[in-house]
N, C-alpha and C positions, 0 to 999 in steps of 0.2 A: 835146661837146666834138669841138674842130674838129681834123682830121686835120694840119692845119698847123702845131698846137702843137709848140714844141720843148721836148723833154724835157731834163731833164740828163744826162749819162752815168751809165749805170746803176751804182750801187756795189758789185755782186756782195757784199751783207752776208753770206751764206754762206760767203765765203772766210775772213772775218772770224773768229780762233780763238775771240772770244768771242762769236760769234752763237749764240743758242739757236733752233733752229727751232722748238722747243715753243711760244717766246714771240713767234713772227714773226706780228702779228696779219694780214698781208696772205695769208700761208700759211693761217692758221686759216681766213678767210674765203672762201677757194677752197676748200678741203677743205668747209666746211659747204655751200657751193654747189653743188658736184658731187654731194655727198651728197644734199641735199633735192630738186634738180630730177634727181634718179636718171640723172646723166649716164654717159655712157661713151665710152671713147675709140673713135671712129671710123674714125679714120686719122692721117695726118700730113701737114704742109706742107712743101714740100721749101723753102727759103731758100739764094738763092746771091747777094745783095744785101745781107745784112746786115739786111734790113726784110722784114717778113710784108706782103704788098701784097695786099688784095681790092679787087675791081673787077669789071667787068661789060664784055662787047664792046670788050676791050683797052684799056680806060681803066682806071686807077687810081684807085679812089674815097676808099680809107680805107689808111694804112700805119702801122705801128709799127717803130722800130728793136728789135732784138732784142737780147738781154744777151749773147749768144754769138757772133754774125754768122751765119754759115752753118751751117747742117745740116736736120735733120729735128725739126721742132716738132709737138707732139700735140694734136688736136682732138678736144674733148669736146663732145658735143651731148646736151643734156637735154630734159625737156621744152618749157622756156621758152628757153634759151639757148644758143649756140654758142660755145665760150670756146677761144682759142687762148693759153696762157700766153706771155709772152715771156722769163720767167726759170723755166724748166720743171726745173732743177736745184734749184733752192731748193724746190719742190715735192717733188720727189722725195725731197729729203733729211728735208722735215719727215714726209712718210709713212713714211720708216723710221724716224725718231726716235719717232713714235707707236706703230709696230710693236714697238720695242725696250722702250719705257715698258710698254706691255700686257704684254708678256713678262716683264719684269722685276717686275711688280706684278699676275701672272696669280691669286695665291693671293688676293689681297685683292680683287681684282675678283671673283673668284666667288663670295666670302663675301658681297659687297654684293647678288648677284641670288636 
């Protein structure tokens, strides 16, 4: 995929009151990737232009607009992948929803093991 491709403005799905983080396929895929790849957060990238920019020797080779503009974006490193989510708030809400669901269904989960 070319870094020059223009992506539509981010929709901020998680701001929609009907958004269900447990049914968000992208969040599910991200969680599965970081789990299977045994990824951990190794730091963050400071963004002050609304874009995450990756390059070398002073030349930007790849860029991606972020969902929120400026801020600090977590960097995940696994065995095979380096991942920087451009909408980390949705991923955080997904993780919170999974944790809440597990807490609410603790007895059922314990009986299955």
